C-alpha positions as CSV (number, residue, x, y, z in Angstrom):
1,X,11.1,24.5,-16.7
2,X,9.4,24.3,-13.3
3,X,8.7,20.5,-14.0
4,X,12.4,19.9,-14.7
5,X,13.3,21.8,-11.3
6,X,11.0,19.8,-9.4
7,X,12.5,16.4,-11.0
8,X,15.9,17.8,-9.9
9,X,14.5,18.6,-6.3
10,X,13.2,15.0,-6.2
11,X,16.3,13.6,-7.4
12,X,18.3,15.5,-4.8
13,X,15.8,14.4,-2.0
14,X,15.9,10.5,-2.9
15,X,19.9,10.8,-3.1
16,X,19.7,12.1,0.5
17,X,17.5,9.3,1.5
18,X,19.9,6.7,0.2
19,X,23.0,8.1,1.8
20,X,20.9,8.7,5.2
21,X,19.1,5.5,5.1
22,X,19.1,5.0,8.9
23,X,18.3,8.5,9.8
24,X,15.4,8.8,7.4
25,X,12.5,11.3,8.7
26,X,9.7,9.9,6.7
27,X,7.3,12.9,8.2
28,X,9.5,15.4,6.2
29,X,9.4,13.1,3.2
30,X,5.7,13.1,3.2
31,X,5.4,16.8,3.9
32,X,7.5,17.4,0.4
33,X,5.5,14.7,-1.5
34,X,2.3,16.5,-0.3
35,X,3.4,19.9,-1.3
36,X,4.4,18.8,-4.8
37,X,1.2,16.6,-5.1
38,X,-0.9,19.7,-4.4
39,X,1.0,21.8,-6.7
40,X,0.1,19.2,-9.5
41,X,-3.4,18.7,-8.3
42,X,-4.6,22.3,-8.9
43,X,-2.6,22.4,-12.3
44,X,-4.7,22.6,-15.4
45,X,-2.5,20.5,-17.6
46,X,-2.2,21.7,-21.4
47,X,-1.3,18.6,-23.9
48,X,-2.1,17.7,-27.4
49,X,-5.5,16.2,-26.7
50,X,-6.8,18.8,-24.0
51,X,-8.7,20.8,-26.7
52,X,-10.5,17.4,-27.9
53,X,-11.4,16.7,-24.3
54,X,-12.7,20.1,-23.9
55,X,-14.7,19.9,-26.7
56,X,-16.1,16.5,-25.9
57,X,-17.1,17.9,-22.6
58,X,-19.1,20.7,-24.3
59,X,-20.8,18.8,-26.9
60,X,-22.1,15.9,-24.2
61,X,-25.8,16.0,-23.5
62,X,-26.6,12.5,-21.9
63,X,-24.8,10.2,-19.3
64,X,-23.7,7.7,-22.0
65,X,-23.1,10.2,-24.7
66,X,-23.7,9.4,-28.6
67,X,-22.9,5.8,-28.9
68,X,-22.6,5.8,-32.4
69,X,-19.6,7.8,-32.1
70,X,-16.1,6.3,-31.0
71,X,-15.4,9.3,-28.9
72,X,-18.0,8.4,-26.6
73,X,-17.2,4.5,-26.6
74,X,-16.0,4.8,-22.8
75,X,-18.9,5.0,-20.7
76,X,-17.1,5.3,-17.1
77,X,-15.3,8.5,-18.8
78,X,-18.3,9.8,-20.2
79,X,-20.6,9.5,-17.4
80,X,-17.9,11.3,-15.2
81,X,-17.9,14.0,-18.0
82,X,-21.8,14.3,-17.9
83,X,-21.7,14.1,-13.9
84,X,-19.1,17.3,-13.6
85,X,-20.8,19.0,-16.6
86,X,-24.5,19.0,-14.6
87,X,-22.9,19.8,-11.2
88,X,-20.2,22.6,-12.3
89,X,-20.8,23.0,-15.8
90,X,-17.1,23.8,-16.8
91,X,-14.5,21.5,-18.1
92,X,-11.7,23.0,-15.5
93,X,-13.5,21.1,-12.7
94,X,-13.6,17.9,-14.7
95,X,-9.7,18.4,-15.0
96,X,-9.5,19.1,-11.1
97,X,-11.8,16.0,-10.5
98,X,-9.5,13.6,-12.9
99,X,-6.6,15.1,-11.1
100,X,-7.8,14.1,-7.8
101,X,-8.7,10.6,-8.8
102,X,-5.5,9.9,-10.4
103,X,-3.3,11.5,-7.5
104,X,-5.4,10.4,-4.9
105,X,-5.4,6.5,-6.2
106,X,-1.6,6.6,-6.8
107,X,-0.7,8.4,-3.4
108,X,-2.6,6.1,-1.4
109,X,-1.2,3.1,-3.2
110,X,2.4,4.5,-2.7
111,X,1.6,5.3,1.0
112,X,0.4,1.5,1.5
113,X,2.9,-0.3,-0.5
114,X,5.9,1.8,-1.3
115,X,9.3,2.0,0.7
116,X,10.4,5.4,-0.5
117,X,7.5,7.8,-1.2
118,X,9.7,10.5,-2.9
119,X,11.3,7.9,-5.5
120,X,7.7,6.7,-6.4
121,X,6.8,10.5,-6.9
122,X,9.8,10.9,-9.1
123,X,9.1,8.0,-11.2
124,X,5.3,9.5,-11.7
125,X,6.9,12.6,-12.4
126,X,9.8,11.5,-15.1
127,X,8.4,8.2,-16.6
128,X,5.9,9.5,-18.9
129,X,2.7,9.4,-16.6
130,X,2.9,13.1,-15.6
131,X,3.1,14.9,-18.9
132,X,1.8,12.2,-21.3
133,X,-1.1,11.0,-19.6
134,X,-1.8,12.9,-16.4
135,X,-1.2,16.0,-18.4
136,X,-2.9,15.1,-21.5
137,X,-4.4,11.5,-22.3
138,X,-6.6,11.8,-19.2
139,X,-8.6,8.6,-20.3
140,X,-5.5,6.2,-20.1
141,X,-4.4,8.4,-17.0
142,X,-7.6,7.5,-15.0
143,X,-7.4,3.7,-16.3
144,X,-3.5,3.6,-14.9
145,X,-4.6,4.9,-11.5
146,X,-7.2,2.5,-11.2
147,X,-5.1,-0.6,-12.3
148,X,-2.2,0.5,-9.8
149,X,-4.6,0.5,-7.0
150,X,-6.1,-2.7,-8.0
151,X,-2.8,-4.5,-8.5
152,X,-1.1,-3.8,-5.2
153,X,-4.7,-3.8,-3.1
154,X,-6.1,-7.2,-4.3
155,X,-3.4,-9.4,-6.0
156,X,-1.4,-10.0,-2.7
157,X,-4.5,-11.0,-1.1
158,X,-5.8,-13.0,-3.9
159,X,-9.0,-11.1,-4.1
160,X,-9.4,-11.8,-7.8
161,X,-12.9,-10.9,-8.1
162,X,-12.3,-7.3,-6.7
163,X,-9.4,-7.0,-9.1
164,X,-11.6,-7.9,-12.0
165,X,-14.2,-5.3,-11.0
166,X,-11.7,-2.5,-10.7
167,X,-10.2,-3.5,-14.3
168,X,-13.5,-3.2,-15.8
169,X,-13.8,0.0,-14.2
170,X,-10.6,1.0,-15.7
171,X,-11.6,-0.5,-19.1
172,X,-14.7,1.9,-18.9
173,X,-12.2,4.9,-19.2
174,X,-9.7,3.0,-21.5
175,X,-10.7,-0.1,-23.3
176,X,-7.3,-1.3,-23.7
177,X,-7.2,-1.9,-19.9
178,X,-9.0,-5.1,-20.9
179,X,-5.7,-6.7,-21.4
180,X,-5.2,-6.3,-17.6
181,X,-7.4,-9.2,-17.1
182,X,-4.7,-11.7,-18.1
183,X,-2.3,-10.6,-15.3
184,X,-3.9,-12.6,-12.2
185,X,-3.2,-15.7,-14.5
186,X,0.5,-14.8,-14.4
187,X,0.7,-16.1,-10.5
188,X,0.3,-19.6,-11.9
189,X,3.7,-19.4,-13.3
190,X,5.3,-17.5,-10.4
191,X,7.2,-20.7,-9.1
192,X,8.8,-21.8,-12.6
193,X,9.9,-18.1,-13.0
194,X,11.6,-17.8,-9.9
195,X,13.9,-20.7,-10.8
196,X,15.2,-19.2,-13.8
197,X,13.8,-15.7,-14.6
198,X,16.7,-14.3,-16.7
199,X,16.7,-17.2,-19.3
200,X,12.9,-17.3,-19.3
201,X,12.9,-13.6,-20.2
202,X,15.3,-14.0,-22.8
203,X,13.2,-16.8,-24.6
204,X,10.2,-15.1,-24.3
205,X,11.4,-11.9,-25.5
206,X,13.1,-13.6,-28.5
207,X,9.8,-15.4,-29.4
208,X,7.8,-12.1,-29.2
209,X,10.1,-10.2,-31.7
210,X,9.8,-13.4,-34.2
211,X,6.1,-13.2,-33.7
212,X,5.9,-9.5,-34.3
213,X,6.9,-10.3,-37.9
214,X,4.0,-12.3,-38.5
215,X,1.7,-9.7,-36.7
216,X,3.3,-6.9,-38.9
217,X,2.7,-8.9,-42.0
218,X,-1.1,-10.4,-41.5
219,X,-2.7,-7.8,-39.0
220,X,-3.5,-5.1,-41.3
221,X,-5.0,-7.9,-43.8
222,X,-7.1,-9.3,-40.9
223,X,-8.5,-5.5,-40.3
224,X,-9.3,-4.9,-43.9
225,X,-11.1,-8.5,-44.1
226,X,-13.2,-7.7,-40.9
227,X,-14.2,-4.2,-41.7
228,X,-15.1,-5.1,-45.4
229,X,-17.3,-8.2,-44.0
230,X,-19.0,-6.0,-41.2
231,X,-18.6,-2.3,-42.3
232,X,-16.6,0.2,-40.1
233,X,-18.8,0.8,-37.3
234,X,-17.0,3.3,-35.0
235,X,-17.7,1.9,-31.8
236,X,-17.8,-2.0,-31.9
237,X,-14.9,-2.4,-34.2
238,X,-13.0,0.6,-32.9
239,X,-10.4,-2.0,-31.5
240,X,-9.2,-2.7,-35.0
241,X,-7.9,0.9,-35.2
242,X,-5.1,-0.2,-32.9
243,X,-3.7,-2.2,-36.2
244,X,-4.6,0.4,-38.9
245,X,-1.5,2.4,-38.9
246,X,1.7,0.7,-38.7
247,X,4.7,2.9,-37.7
248,X,7.8,1.0,-36.1
249,X,9.7,3.0,-33.6
250,X,13.3,2.4,-33.3
251,X,13.7,4.8,-30.2
252,X,10.6,3.1,-28.6
253,X,11.7,-0.5,-29.1
254,X,15.2,0.4,-27.8
255,X,13.9,2.3,-24.7
256,X,11.8,-0.9,-23.8
257,X,14.6,-3.1,-23.9
258,X,16.5,-0.9,-21.9
259,X,13.8,-0.7,-19.4
260,X,13.6,-4.7,-19.4
261,X,17.3,-4.9,-18.8
262,X,17.5,-2.5,-15.9
263,X,14.6,-4.2,-14.2
264,X,16.3,-7.6,-14.6
265,X,19.7,-6.2,-13.4
266,X,18.0,-4.8,-10.3
267,X,16.3,-8.1,-9.8
268,X,19.7,-9.7,-10.2
269,X,21.3,-7.8,-7.4
270,X,18.5,-7.4,-5.2
271,X,18.4,-9.6,-2.1
272,X,15.5,-12.1,-3.0
273,X,15.6,-14.4,0.1
274,X,12.3,-13.0,1.2
275,X,10.5,-12.7,-1.9
276,X,7.1,-14.5,-2.3
277,X,4.9,-15.6,-5.3
278,X,3.4,-11.9,-5.6
279,X,6.9,-10.4,-5.8
280,X,7.8,-12.8,-8.7
281,X,4.4,-12.2,-10.1
282,X,5.3,-8.3,-10.0
283,X,8.5,-8.7,-12.0
284,X,6.8,-11.0,-14.5
285,X,3.9,-8.4,-15.0
286,X,6.7,-6.0,-15.8
287,X,8.2,-8.5,-18.4
288,X,4.7,-9.1,-19.6
289,X,4.5,-5.5,-20.5
290,X,7.6,-5.5,-22.5
291,X,6.7,-8.6,-24.4
292,X,3.5,-7.0,-25.4
293,X,5.4,-4.0,-26.8
294,X,7.9,-6.3,-28.7
295,X,4.8,-8.2,-30.2
296,X,3.1,-5.2,-31.5
297,X,6.5,-3.4,-32.2
298,X,5.1,-2.1,-35.6
299,X,2.2,-0.5,-34.2
300,X,3.3,2.7,-31.9
301,X,-0.3,3.1,-30.7
302,X,-0.2,-0.3,-28.8
303,X,2.5,1.0,-26.8
304,X,-0.2,2.5,-24.5
305,X,-1.0,-1.0,-23.6
306,X,2.8,-1.6,-22.3
307,X,2.8,1.9,-20.6
308,X,-0.5,1.0,-18.8
309,X,1.0,-1.9,-17.4
310,X,4.3,-0.4,-16.5
311,X,2.6,2.0,-13.9
312,X,3.5,-0.7,-11.5
313,X,7.1,0.5,-11.6
314,X,6.1,3.3,-9.1
315,X,5.9,0.9,-6.5
316,X,8.5,-1.9,-7.8
317,X,11.4,0.2,-8.6
318,X,11.8,1.7,-5.4
319,X,11.0,-1.5,-3.5
320,X,13.6,-3.3,-5.6
321,X,16.2,-0.4,-5.0
322,X,15.6,-0.9,-1.5
323,X,16.6,-4.5,-1.6
324,X,19.8,-3.9,-3.4
325,X,22.8,-4.5,-0.8
326,X,25.7,-2.3,-0.8
327,X,25.7,1.6,-1.3
328,X,27.8,1.7,-4.5
329,X,25.2,-0.8,-6.2
330,X,22.2,1.2,-4.7
331,X,23.5,4.4,-6.1
332,X,24.5,3.1,-9.6
333,X,21.1,1.7,-9.9
334,X,19.5,4.8,-8.6
335,X,21.6,7.1,-11.2
336,X,20.6,4.9,-14.2
337,X,16.9,5.5,-13.3
338,X,17.5,9.4,-12.6
339,X,19.2,9.4,-16.1
340,X,16.5,7.4,-18.1
341,X,13.6,9.1,-16.7
342,X,15.4,12.6,-17.0
343,X,15.6,11.8,-20.7
344,X,12.0,10.8,-20.9
345,X,10.6,13.7,-19.3
346,X,12.7,16.3,-21.0
347,X,11.4,14.5,-24.3
348,X,7.8,14.6,-23.1
349,X,7.8,18.3,-22.4
350,X,9.6,19.0,-25.8
351,X,7.1,17.1,-27.7
352,X,4.2,18.5,-25.8
353,X,5.5,22.1,-26.6
354,X,5.6,21.4,-30.2
355,X,2.4,19.8,-30.6
356,X,0.6,22.3,-28.5
357,X,2.4,25.3,-30.4
358,X,1.2,23.8,-33.8
359,X,-2.4,23.9,-32.5
360,X,-1.9,27.7,-32.4
361,X,-3.4,28.3,-29.1
362,X,0.1,28.8,-27.3
363,X,3.6,29.4,-28.4
364,X,5.6,27.5,-25.8
365,X,9.2,26.1,-25.2
366,X,10.7,24.1,-22.6
367,X,12.0,26.9,-20.7
368,X,8.6,28.8,-20.6
369,X,6.2,25.9,-20.0
370,X,3.2,27.7,-18.4
371,X,1.7,26.8,-15.0
372,X,-2.2,27.7,-15.2
373,X,-4.2,26.7,-12.2
374,X,-7.9,25.3,-12.4
375,X,-9.1,28.3,-10.7
376,X,-7.4,30.9,-13.5
377,X,-10.9,30.8,-15.5
378,X,-9.8,33.6,-17.9
379,X,-6.5,32.1,-19.0
380,X,-8.2,28.6,-19.5
381,X,-11.1,30.1,-21.4
382,X,-8.5,31.8,-23.8
383,X,-7.1,28.5,-24.6
384,X,-10.4,27.1,-26.2
385,X,-12.4,30.2,-27.7
386,X,-14.1,28.1,-30.1
387,X,-15.9,24.7,-29.8
388,X,-15.1,23.4,-33.1
389,X,-14.2,19.8,-33.5
390,X,-10.5,19.4,-32.9
391,X,-8.0,17.4,-34.7
392,X,-6.8,15.7,-31.3
393,X,-6.3,11.8,-30.5
394,X,-9.2,10.9,-28.7
395,X,-7.9,7.2,-28.3
396,X,-5.7,8.1,-25.1
């Protein structure tokens, strides 16, 4: 329940900022941001995958782990685990370090590039980043934070080499980040996209949905063909696992369509007179994330790739909102964002409660969602009394 209350507080604060735009007190905004950030910084997050990550931490005995196991396929994440293990010896300190890296990189990027820090924090809490990745899938959470920093720190300055280096670092946490290497190429099409962004988005989206039929039909056959010829080596052919299970999500597809429509509507109403190539590239990158989802709509696991790219919404949406003229339009856009993210947040917490309760460690509900700090050793140890291999999704 406390997460929903924090979201409600941030919603009220952002509404006040919109109404009092010319009398904003940014110092007070950052004080509130800091208090909430520290609150989440010291939180020991409980999620579906937490037990799996704890088990991995305890069995790790070398900087790169067991390279024959897909659970150790991400060298950056494995090395970070090993570093904390030999220094502090407890998984809770790894959680603290992971929290610090994610919040640190995201907060720095918000400070440098967002025009509304509390709106960015609201999106962090409500968009799925907090409870799905920061609070459970730490590998992807780390990759998302590195990507967000690299996208806004290097691409506007055309420092492509530094961007590539940081994306490779992100991929060392979660290999799906390799698709982010394509993003700088979008800059070449920025001028063409700027001339008619809505028609191009519609055509590309339609083509993606058509191609998804072919992918759904032939991807599984290709996966079986490769594994039959090479044998299934968990590390080197693990990427094929993304195409192994097909599960079309009507809710997920509908939500991605809503996301794209919402962003394009905000783009339509925004004052674009001062937009540069990077600003258009930012919009193109979001479109790319949705198109990627449409292409692989039959594979719910591939939605993580779209989630990874869409972390840029922490900066993009507050800045778009600030460029919409007229109080009514601005409030209407903000209200739509508040509503969609509130639904996402409640759904994320509800699913997490169900998954954690099924594991048998805790019996929790949305109303009784526990807050545990990384300093409460006894409560944390009670969650993982055994070190047996868990049934957790270590892909995230």
